[in-house]
C-alpha angles and dihedrals in degrees: 000000000000093000096126151336132266094286094042129248127060121338118248117271110285094013123131109250117234139169122272138226119010093349116119119248102172136004137177116195138160122229131190126347131127105309133147118276110274094019092101090056093060098035114121129195116272091229136010124178121193135201094253090057099260117144116196121192139153118275127223118283121208115242095245136123126262092030124203118292088224114039111211125267119199130205131196132165129238124210115231087263089057093049091050093049091053093046091051089051091053098043091042089072089070090223100104103070090103139354116282143161129222110199103150094111087070086082091072108011122070131195095008125143127249117240111217122200114195121191130184106178143096091035091302134115101193136169119193117183128185126188119225096001110187096010097110138036106262091198089062103027123185118253115268103050116110125232094250093051092046091052090050092051090051095047096043093043090054091045092051091050092048091052091054093054102043097149090061095066113010114115124249111281094030093121133061092188121055093213142012119261134194114285114227109203118217091212140030134196107218127201107203124192130178106244101181093117099041113129118234114281113266089236090068091235112137123233116263107230121215125175114249099268104213139051122276136049115293088211088069098031115137118327132314117258115242092220097045119045095193097048133078131191128209141155128239119194144181113348093007090050090052089053091051092045090058092047095046094050088064095044134087137198092278096047116122123197115222133213133158092353095308133111125223133191111218123198111191129206115189111222115226122224095266098041122104116254093236141094091235092119096040 
């Protein structure tokens, strides 16, 4: 996996080796926590960095209702210098020598999410997870959290903040692209639910109706979910994904897709370059 860097070949002297192409180098994602039903299905990582220098992260969403059916994802490309600067920032915490979990905040924080940092670089495949990151003031911590855990919260909280404000500290030449642009996924995981019997939304806003955009019957799309009898999950890819991308960009949270006289609610989850084209994690 560590065969080369973003441009191929051997990394420069002193550089941190990392995979190339569509292989993942670094990811920050949130798992669990108290979130609305269905929200976990569509949740995407807050940052993903790939071997070819691409960084994919969620874009800003306007505080309106109904919101977009497909919240924006943005992509920009690092130079090798940018990748190395980010990797030095991560490894400089001293927390990525091996996989570890920090769960001490569970003693005083309930229903929080777990922030998961994944690193594939420098000959390491490491996952560092921390429960309730950013939910308490580390300068005045509650009793019951150990010194090592507290130090990890401080270091990982600072790292997370730094990785959300890259332009503020990255060196000149860190970017290949001047600006982020919209990321067009080549695959989606779709959660499809029959909505014929849904009551009107309490807002009074009517459902926007859009014809089911691809071939096939939505009633038999994908496979049924074991934990939800009225929902099915399937994957669309390549040309079919492009068709769905166009349809979803014009849809909102109250949109219903229609076919054969029926209405369906569709919850999309864009699949990132390294993610399997399956519903196994749905």
